[in-house]
C-alpha positions in Angstrom: 128.1 39.1 289.0 124.9 37.3 288.1 123.1 40.6 287.8 125.3 41.7 285.0 124.0 38.9 282.9 120.3 39.8 283.3 119.0 41.9 280.5 116.2 43.6 282.5 116.9 43.2 286.2 120.6 43.8 285.9 120.3 46.8 283.6 121.0 49.3 286.5 124.5 47.8 286.9 125.4 49.2 283.5 124.5 52.8 284.3 127.4 55.2 283.8 129.6 56.4 286.6 128.2 59.9 286.5 125.0 58.9 288.2 124.6 59.0 291.9 122.9 55.9 293.4 119.5 56.4 295.1 119.7 57.6 298.7 117.5 54.9 300.3 118.2 54.9 304.1 116.9 52.2 306.4 115.1 54.7 308.6 113.2 56.0 305.5 112.3 52.5 304.4 111.1 51.4 307.8 109.3 54.6 308.8 107.8 55.5 305.5 104.1 56.6 305.5 103.7 55.6 301.9 105.2 52.2 301.3 103.7 51.9 297.8 106.0 54.7 296.5 109.0 52.9 298.0 107.9 49.6 296.4 107.4 51.3 293.1 110.9 52.9 293.3 112.6 49.6 294.2 110.8 47.6 291.5 111.6 50.3 288.9 115.4 49.8 289.6 115.1 46.1 288.5 112.5 46.8 285.8 109.8 44.7 287.5 106.9 47.1 287.4 103.6 45.7 286.2 103.9 47.2 282.7 102.0 45.8 279.7 105.3 44.5 278.4 106.1 42.6 281.6 102.6 41.4 282.1 102.5 39.9 278.6 105.9 38.3 279.2 104.6 36.9 282.6 101.4 35.5 280.9 99.0 37.9 282.7 98.1 40.1 279.6 97.5 39.4 276.0 99.0 42.6 274.5 102.4 44.2 275.4 101.4 47.5 273.7 101.2 50.8 275.6 97.5 51.4 276.5 97.8 55.1 275.7 99.5 55.3 272.3 98.9 51.7 271.2 102.0 52.1 269.0 105.0 50.8 271.0 105.6 48.1 273.6 104.6 49.4 277.0 107.9 49.0 278.7 108.9 50.9 281.8 111.1 53.3 279.9 108.3 53.9 277.4 105.6 54.7 280.0 107.9 56.9 282.2 109.7 58.8 279.5 108.9 58.3 275.9 105.2 57.7 275.3 103.9 60.1 272.5 100.5 60.6 274.1 102.0 61.2 277.6 104.4 63.7 276.0 101.6 65.6 274.1 99.5 65.7 277.3 102.4 67.2 279.1 102.7 64.5 281.8 106.4 64.6 281.5 106.4 68.4 281.5 104.5 68.3 284.9 107.3 66.2 286.4 110.0 68.4 284.9 108.4 71.6 286.2 107.9 70.1 289.6 111.6 69.3 289.8 112.4 72.7 288.4 110.2 74.5 291.0 112.1 72.8 293.8 115.4 73.7 292.4 114.3 77.3 292.0 113.4 77.4 295.7 117.0 76.5 296.7 118.6 78.8 294.2 116.4 81.8 295.0 117.0 81.4 298.7 120.8 81.1 298.1 120.8 84.2 295.8 118.8 86.2 298.3 121.4 85.5 301.0 124.3 86.2 298.7 122.9 89.5 297.3 122.1 90.7 300.8 125.8 91.2 301.3 125.3 94.5 299.4 129.0 94.7 298.5 131.8 92.4 297.6 134.1 91.9 300.6 137.6 91.1 299.6 139.2 88.2 301.5 141.0 89.4 304.6 144.7 88.9 305.0 145.3 87.4 308.4 148.6 88.0 310.2 148.8 85.3 312.9 150.8 86.0 316.0 152.3 82.9 317.6 154.7 82.3 320.4 158.2 81.2 319.8 158.6 77.6 318.6 154.9 77.3 317.9 153.7 76.3 314.5 151.9 78.9 312.4 148.2 77.9 312.2 146.9 77.1 308.7 144.1 79.6 307.8 141.8 78.4 305.1 140.9 81.2 302.6 137.3 81.7 301.8 136.0 79.4 299.0 135.2 81.3 295.9 132.3 80.3 293.6 130.7 81.6 290.4 128.7 84.2 292.4 131.6 85.7 294.3 132.3 88.7 292.0 128.9 90.3 292.2 125.8 90.9 294.5 123.3 91.9 291.8 122.4 88.4 290.6 119.0 88.0 288.9 117.2 84.7 288.3 114.8 83.7 285.6 113.0 80.3 285.4 111.2 79.0 282.4 108.1 76.9 283.0 105.7 75.2 280.6 102.8 77.6 280.2 104.8 80.5 281.7 107.6 80.8 279.2 110.2 83.6 279.5 112.2 85.1 276.7 116.0 85.1 277.1 117.1 88.3 278.9 117.4 90.8 276.1 120.0 92.9 278.0 122.4 89.9 277.4 121.5 89.0 273.8 118.5 88.2 271.7 117.7 84.5 271.3 114.7 82.2 270.8 116.2 79.6 273.1 114.9 79.4 276.6 117.2 77.6 279.1 115.3 76.4 282.2 117.2 78.7 284.6 119.2 81.8 283.7 121.3 83.6 286.3 123.0 86.9 285.4 124.9 89.8 286.9 125.0 93.1 285.0 127.9 94.4 287.1 130.2 91.4 286.4 128.8 90.6 282.9 128.5 86.9 283.9 125.7 84.5 282.8 125.0 81.1 284.2 122.7 78.8 282.2 121.2 75.7 283.9 119.3 73.2 281.8 117.3 70.4 283.5 116.3 67.1 281.9 114.3 64.2 283.4 115.2 61.2 281.2 115.5 57.5 282.0 118.7 56.8 283.9 119.9 54.7 281.0 119.7 57.8 278.8 121.3 60.4 281.0 124.6 60.5 279.0 122.7 61.1 275.8 120.5 63.8 277.3 123.6 65.6 278.6 125.2 65.5 275.2 122.0 66.6 273.4 121.5 69.6 275.7 125.1 70.7 275.5 125.0 70.7 271.7 121.8 72.6 271.7 123.3 75.6 273.5 126.6 75.9 271.6 125.4 78.7 269.4 123.8 80.6 272.3 127.1 80.4 274.3 128.9 81.9 271.4 126.3 84.6 271.0 126.7 85.5 274.7 130.4 85.7 274.3 130.1 87.9 271.2 127.9 90.3 273.3 130.7 90.7 275.8 129.4 88.5 278.6 131.0 85.5 280.2 128.8 82.4 280.0 128.8 79.1 282.0 126.5 76.2 281.0 125.4 73.4 283.4 123.3 70.5 282.3 121.7 68.6 285.2 119.7 65.4 285.0 117.1 63.9 287.3 116.4 60.3 286.3 112.8 59.1 286.3 113.6 56.6 289.1 114.9 59.4 291.3 118.7 59.0 290.7 120.5 62.3 290.0 123.5 62.9 287.8 126.7 64.0 289.6 126.4 67.3 287.7 123.5 68.2 290.0 125.6 68.4 293.2 128.5 69.9 291.2 126.3 72.7 289.8 125.0 73.7 293.3 128.5 73.5 294.7 129.8 75.9 292.0 127.0 78.3 293.0 128.4 78.3 296.5 125.9 76.1 298.4 127.1 74.2 301.4 127.3 70.4 301.4 124.4 70.2 303.9 122.2 72.2 301.6 123.2 70.2 298.6 122.3 66.9 300.4 118.9 68.3 301.4 118.3 69.6 297.9 119.3 66.3 296.3 117.0 64.4 298.7 114.1 66.7 297.9 114.6 66.4 294.1 115.0 62.6 294.3 111.7 62.3 296.2 109.9 64.7 293.8 110.9 62.7 290.7 109.9 59.4 292.3 106.5 60.8 293.3 105.8 62.3 289.9 106.9 59.1 288.1 104.7 57.0 290.4 101.7 59.3 289.5 102.5 59.0 285.8 102.7 55.2 286.1 99.4 55.0 287.9 97.8 57.0 285.1 99.2 54.8 282.3 95.7 53.5 281.4 93.9 56.8 281.8 93.4 58.6 278.4 92.5 62.0 280.1 95.1 63.8 282.0 94.7 67.0 284.0 98.0 68.2 285.3 98.0 68.4 289.1 99.6 71.3 290.8 103.4 71.1 290.9 104.9 69.2 293.8 106.9 71.9 295.5 108.4 72.3 299.0 106.2 70.9 301.7 103.2 70.4 299.6 103.5 66.7 300.1 104.6 64.7 303.2 108.0 63.0 303.4 108.0 59.3 302.6 
């Protein structure tokens, strides 16, 4: 209960219920090959990173201002998600696109397997034959998902520097959702919008993105298509919103794949945020290549 009374260290206890806690297993903590990333992540949960704001409060620095923009206090949230200079230099875009690229890997692999069915196979009706006085076995019907009615799904992903226009066969729009899945045969469209905010701001980010695409959803409906919008959030500390697993489950991915994808995304966000934090005093930023797949070792 004492944590609830702490303004900084106890802030994580006030996060909303739609955020999954970090998946930090003992074997990962003990066997990690990069303990500094783990330390950064753990300290970020209790807002104890050596930020200019904290260093000034602890008596180790004279100014609490951000060394990049020199306009606002250099708090943890400011450095990792809201610094004007970092935003203009696309530091946050690099983290966002690294997460997006990993999500694309899982979705493209899932779509490839799904579309390889070549045809929609209707669920079979089983007629169980049982002996007298035996119970009829319960046969679980195949689980349906948003992809079940078609095998011609296409996928388009929008990256910073490689922007894609919204598929004109659906409708014309200047909006560019991060991921668009569509099937011409079923006239279905799935929009997935990714945000990488501070965990404290995940509910606001969800609301903001939902409002942004209201007009596009109506436009898609007017064009005779059936739209579905998902907003997914990956917090800068590596915590994911519950909508992340929900979205992948609605696409038909198994629980094992969802757990693996969640762990990959969580690690990716943590590594990118650690790199952004290390560069908090560097005025020049050259975006590294995206952290995708096995481009980096597991912690």
